[in-house]
N, C-alpha and C positions, 0 to 999 in steps of 0.2 A: 461664833464660833472662836475658838481658840487659838491662840498665837503659837503656846508651846506644843508642838506635835511630839506626838511617842511614836517612835519609827524603831523597831525592834534592832537592836544593834547601834544605835546613833543615841546621843544624851545632849544634844547640845542644838536641837532642829527645832528653828520657829518660823512662821510666817510672818512678813514684813506687811500684810495687811492688816486695817483697819484703824490706823491713824490717821487723825484728823491734819488734812493738809493745806495749801493755800487754795484761793478762791472757791472756795465752797466744797472743794474736794475731799476725798479720802483716799489712802494707799488702800490700792485693789488686793483682794484676798486671791490669792494661789499664782499672784504673778511672779512673784520673787520670794523664796524660801532662803533660810542661811542657816548652815549646817557645820558639826564635825563632819572629819572624815568619814565618805561611805564604804570604805573600805570595809567597816565593822557593819555595814547590816546584813542583816540574812536575809535568806528570801521574802520571809515576810516581811521584814521592814522594806525591802526594795517594792516589793506591791504596794506599800504604803505611798512610798513616793508618788509610782506609777497612777495610783488611785489621785491623788492631789493634785495630778495633772501636769509634773512635772516631763518634760518633754528636753530639755538641755539644760547640760553638765557644766558649768564652769569652773574648772580647777585651779586653784590660786598656788598651788605648790611648785617644789621647783624639782628636779631631776634627784632623785634620792631618795623623795621622803614617801614614797609610793611603797606600801607593804603588802598589797594585796591583789591579785589579779582580780581584774572585772567581769570576770564570766558570771556571774550573778546579777548581771544590769539587765534588764529585759530590755529587749529590742524595741525600737523606736524611741530611744534616748543617744542623744548625742552629748559628745564632751568635750569640749575646747579647754587645752591648757594654754593661762596665761598668769607664769610666774609672778610675784612680788614678794621677792626676795632680794638680797642684796646684800653687802660687807659688812654692813651697819650693825654690828654684834651689839653694841650699848646699850642701844633702844630697842633692840628686837626682841618680841616676847613679851613686850609690856606697851599699856596704851603712849608710851613717848616716841613710840615707832612710826605713829599715826601722821602727825604734822612731818617730823622727820622725812617720810617717805614719800608724802604728797608731794613735798615742796623739792625733793631731788630729782621725782620719778612720776613728774605726771603725765607722761606719756604712757608709761606701763596703765597707770589707773584708767588713761582713758581708752585702752585696748580692751583692757575687760569691762567697761561701763560699753563698748561697742559691739560687746559679745553680747550681752544682753538686748541693746535698742536692735543687733538684727536676729535677734533667735527668731524663729516658726515661731508659730503661734502655741501653744501650751508655757506653763510655769517653768522659771529658769530656777535650778539649784545652784548657790554658790558656797563653795567651801573651801576650806586650806584642810590643816590638821584636828588643830581644835577648835575652829570655828569663831575665834575670838578675836586678832587684831588685823590679819590679812582680812578677813573675811567682815570684820567691823569696820574695816575703811570704808569697804564698796558701801557697805550697808549706810553708812553716815554719809557718802557722797549722795547716793540714790537718796536718801531720806532729805537732806537739803536740797535736792534739786526739785522732789515734790512739796516744798516748804512747810517740811514736817516741822514744829517749835524744838528748840535745842532741848526742852527738857524729856518731849518724847524720843526722842533722837537718843538721850542719854540713857534714860530709860532700857531701851531695847539692849544696848551695849553693856548696859550693868548683870543682864539676864543671865549671860553666860558666866559670870564667875556661881551662879548657885547651881545652874545645869550642870558643870565640868566637876563638880567637887565629887558626884558620884563616879563618875569615868575613873577618876586617879584612886580614888577608891579600891573599884573595882579591879584596876591594874595592879595593885597594890603597891603606888607609888605617892611621895607626899604630895597633898594637892598644891598646884603648882601657885595658887592665889598667893602664898605665903610668901614667895622668890618674890611674885610681883608687887606686894605690898610693901618688902624690904628694899626694893630697887626704887620705889617711888617713894618712900620714905628716907632714901639717901638723897634724893635730887628733892626733898623740902614740898614734896605735894602730894596729892592723890587721883585714884582715876578721875573721879568726877569732876574735879578742877582743870584735868590737863582736858577732857574731852570738851569740857563749856569754854574753855579760852579759845580750843580747834574751833569751835562749831559757830564761837561768838564774831568771828574775822573772815569763816571761811564763805568766797564767793566760788561756790561750785561751779557753776556755768564759766567762769573766767579762767578756771585752774583748768577744767576741764577742754576749753576751747585752748588754751594755750597749749595743752599735750594733745591736741588735734582731731576732737572731736566735732564733725558739723553742726551749724544751726537745726538740718534736719534730725541728725542722731538726737541731740538733745530732746525736742522733742516727740523724736520716737520712745524716750524714756521715759517722759513724764506721762506722756499719752498712756504708756504700756502699766506704768506705776499706780495711775492713780483715777477715780473714777469718781463722776457728781455724788456729793454727799447727799442720799437721801434718806438718813436717820441711822445711817450704819448697817445697812441690813446686808447682805450676802451677795455680792455681786455676782450674775447669772453668765458671766461671759467668758468664765474659765473654760477651757477646752479639757475636756475628759477622755474622750475617745483617744485609743492609740494609734499613733500611724505606723506604717509600715516603714522595717529599716532594719539592718542592722544591728544598729547601736555601738556601730563600731569605732574607737578613741578618732580622732582627726587633729 
């Protein structure tokens, strides 16, 4: 299985499956996919998302960040919006956002994770705009809960930089990685140092419990995200059949 996914219109899409987790388990293919905004998906791109098993879309953007009508989204997909924005402009859009936001807003992070825990059968697509920091925070919390080693969680986070470069070129914009590096250099650190420092002392269960997640919801997240490791083979439990429904956002 290939973690990086080619969905026409998006540039930073990958499955969180296939990573070694705690207690002889491995992250489950098709359970959670992280992405940049699906507003850019073409009809073929949405077909790819549906074929991958996506049935729930967790949108982390704030009002005003939406740039397209969701008319192309196939029926049978439910959209839930849990904004992870605030007024802390200094760290926003850089890895410095990760610890800052988690410490100040564990309740909002818990609400986002609750959507995944309570989602109906099928995959969950998690996205913001670029699919890097807000989406990255949710991915880091999920991987930490699953017992994925920091080195693998960091590798997942760092994939966004190379995946997004073609998007900025396509849009005729400067590569945002340059701005991020400059901000980190001014703070005397690097992206890998920031992420590894966060993971080194992160007790994701305690943070999310403080934010309001129940023990049963934490257990549901681990069960949804992981499967017994039988040599890294594809998990057969991913739901692919379309469900009936309007697909209207709620």
